[in-house]
C-alpha positions as CSV (number, residue, x, y, z in Angstrom):
1,Q,106.2,98.8,80.8
2,F,106.8,99.7,77.1
3,A,107.9,98.4,73.8
4,L,109.4,100.2,70.8
5,S,109.1,98.9,67.3
6,R,111.7,99.3,64.5
7,S,109.4,101.9,62.8
8,G,109.6,104.0,66.0
9,A,106.0,103.3,67.2
10,L,105.8,103.1,71.0
11,A,103.4,101.0,72.9
12,Y,103.1,101.4,76.7
13,R,101.0,100.7,79.7
14,S,100.5,103.6,82.1
15,R,101.1,102.7,85.7
16,K,97.9,104.5,86.5
17,F,95.3,102.1,85.1
18,K,91.8,101.0,85.9
19,L,90.5,97.8,84.4
20,E,86.8,97.6,83.6
21,G,85.1,94.4,82.6
22,Q,82.2,92.1,82.7
23,P,82.5,88.4,83.6
24,V,80.4,86.5,81.0
25,W,79.4,82.9,80.2
26,L,80.3,81.7,76.6
27,D,79.6,78.5,74.8
28,R,82.3,76.5,73.1
29,Q,81.8,78.5,69.9
30,G,82.4,81.8,71.8
31,R,78.7,82.9,71.7
32,L,77.5,84.9,74.7
33,L,75.2,82.9,77.0
34,G,74.9,85.4,79.8
35,T,76.7,87.5,82.5
36,A,78.2,86.3,85.7
37,G,77.4,89.3,88.0
38,E,78.1,93.0,87.8
39,R,80.8,94.9,85.9
40,G,83.9,95.9,87.7
41,A,87.6,96.6,87.7
42,F,88.7,92.9,87.7
43,V,92.3,91.9,87.7
44,A,91.9,88.1,87.9
45,L,89.2,85.5,88.4
46,A,89.0,81.8,89.0
47,L,85.9,79.6,88.6
48,S,85.3,77.0,91.3
49,P,85.6,73.3,90.3
50,A,81.7,73.0,90.5
51,G,81.2,76.1,88.5
52,D,79.0,77.7,91.1
53,R,81.3,80.3,92.6
54,L,83.8,82.8,91.3
55,A,86.9,84.0,93.2
56,L,88.0,87.4,91.8
57,T,90.4,90.2,92.5
58,K,88.9,93.6,92.0
59,Q,90.8,96.9,91.9
60,S,89.8,98.7,95.1
61,G,91.6,102.0,94.9
62,A,94.1,104.1,92.9
63,G,97.8,103.4,92.7
64,V,100.3,106.0,93.9
65,R,103.7,106.8,92.5
66,N,104.9,103.7,90.7
67,E,102.8,101.3,92.8
68,E,100.1,99.1,91.4
69,P,96.6,99.9,92.8
70,P,95.4,97.8,95.7
71,T,93.0,94.9,94.9
72,A,90.5,93.1,97.1
73,M,89.7,89.3,96.9
74,L,86.0,88.6,96.6
75,L,83.9,85.5,96.4
76,R,80.8,85.6,94.2
77,D,78.1,83.0,94.6
78,L,76.8,82.6,91.0
79,K,73.5,80.8,91.9
80,R,72.4,83.3,94.6
81,G,74.0,86.4,93.1
82,V,75.7,87.3,96.3
83,E,79.2,88.6,96.7
84,S,81.3,88.5,99.9
85,R,84.7,89.9,100.7
86,I,87.7,87.8,101.6
87,S,90.3,90.6,101.8
88,P,90.5,92.2,105.3
89,T,91.7,95.6,104.0
90,D,91.9,97.8,100.9
91,S,95.6,98.7,101.5
92,R,97.1,95.5,100.0
93,R,97.2,93.8,96.6
94,D,95.5,90.4,96.8
95,E,95.8,88.3,93.7
96,N,96.1,84.9,91.9
97,P,93.0,83.2,93.3
98,T,93.5,79.4,93.0
99,W,90.8,76.9,94.0
100,S,91.5,73.6,95.8
101,P,90.2,70.6,93.8
102,D,87.3,70.0,96.2
103,G,86.3,73.7,96.0
104,R,86.5,74.2,99.7
105,R,89.5,76.5,99.9
106,I,91.0,79.4,97.9
107,A,94.8,80.1,97.9
108,Y,95.9,83.6,97.0
109,A,98.9,86.0,97.4
110,S,98.7,89.2,99.4
111,H,101.4,91.8,99.3
112,D,101.9,95.6,99.6
113,T,101.1,97.7,96.6
114,G,104.8,98.1,95.8
115,G,104.9,94.4,95.0
116,T,107.0,93.1,97.9
117,G,106.4,90.9,100.9
118,A,103.9,88.5,99.5
119,A,102.2,86.3,102.1
120,L,100.6,83.1,100.7
121,L,97.1,82.7,102.3
122,V,94.3,80.1,102.2
123,Q,90.7,81.0,102.8
124,V,87.9,78.5,103.5
125,A,85.5,79.4,100.7
126,G,82.5,81.2,102.2
127,A,83.8,81.3,105.8
128,E,83.6,84.4,107.9
129,R,87.0,83.9,109.5
130,P,90.4,85.3,108.6
131,S,92.5,83.7,106.0
132,E,95.2,81.2,107.2
133,P,98.8,82.2,106.3
134,L,100.8,79.4,104.7
135,I,103.9,81.5,104.0
136,D,104.4,84.7,105.9
137,A,105.3,88.1,104.4
138,K,108.9,87.9,105.8
139,M,109.7,84.8,103.7
140,G,107.7,86.4,100.9
141,E,110.1,89.3,100.9
142,S,112.7,87.0,99.4
143,Y,110.6,85.1,97.0
144,N,107.2,86.8,96.4
145,F,105.1,83.6,96.2
146,H,101.9,83.4,94.1
147,P,99.7,80.3,93.7
148,V,99.5,78.7,90.2
149,D,97.7,75.4,90.6
150,W,96.7,72.7,93.2
151,S,97.4,69.0,92.9
152,R,94.3,66.8,92.3
153,D,94.7,65.1,95.7
154,G,94.9,68.6,97.4
155,R,98.3,67.9,99.1
156,Y,100.4,70.2,97.0
157,L,100.1,73.8,95.8
158,L,102.3,74.9,92.9
159,L,103.6,78.4,93.3
160,H,105.6,80.8,91.1
161,A,108.1,83.0,92.9
162,F,110.4,85.8,91.8
163,T,113.9,84.7,92.9
164,S,116.3,87.6,93.2
165,S,119.4,85.3,92.9
166,Y,118.4,84.5,89.3
167,G,116.3,87.5,88.5
168,S,113.6,85.2,87.2
169,I,110.4,83.5,88.1
170,D,110.8,79.9,89.4
171,L,108.4,77.2,90.4
172,W,108.0,76.0,94.0
173,V,105.8,73.5,95.8
174,Y,103.9,74.0,99.1
175,D,103.2,70.7,100.9
176,F,100.1,70.9,103.1
177,T,101.1,67.7,105.0
178,T,104.6,68.9,106.1
179,R,103.7,72.6,105.8
180,D,106.9,73.1,104.0
181,V,107.8,74.9,100.7
182,R,110.6,73.8,98.4
183,P,111.9,74.7,95.0
184,A,110.6,72.5,92.1
185,V,112.2,74.2,89.0
186,Q,114.8,76.9,89.3
187,G,117.1,78.6,86.7
188,P,117.7,81.7,84.7
189,S,114.5,81.2,82.6
190,N,111.0,82.2,83.7
191,E,109.0,79.1,84.6
192,S,106.0,81.0,85.9
193,Q,103.0,79.0,84.7
194,G,104.1,75.4,85.4
């Protein structure tokens, strides 16, 4: 990824990157109130609806060639200071944690480090069992689904998906009642955030 200005200045992001950060608590004025666990190479994080747990993706290895580095999905209990692993392996890229409205489940995407074949998974928060696949990697090869938001009643999960026919990111909806996924907004523009 790069950008070139009219003056000739070049800005770029190297494909070999390692993020380092510290989750923190801030007040409404932006003043530091405290930390939320240890420092790490975090890619994304999502606070539970009750504010007591943090789902996060943490870089778990180095990328090779033009692939992004693998990431692991973790669950941090902020009251007890305990972190548990959701991802079963370090060889995939797990990302976009999205909490259900009741805070009982976390949806996330899991794909190979080349960025293809994204399976959409749901994990019962804090459970010691494997994540439940909602959309398998075979269908994910065509669309690369990632969760964006959950409906208040918990029935629908909004997804963004790269659609190769348009070359853009479109919005889809997963229905937990019918266990079906369907397009919501499609077109030549990027509708990635809903």
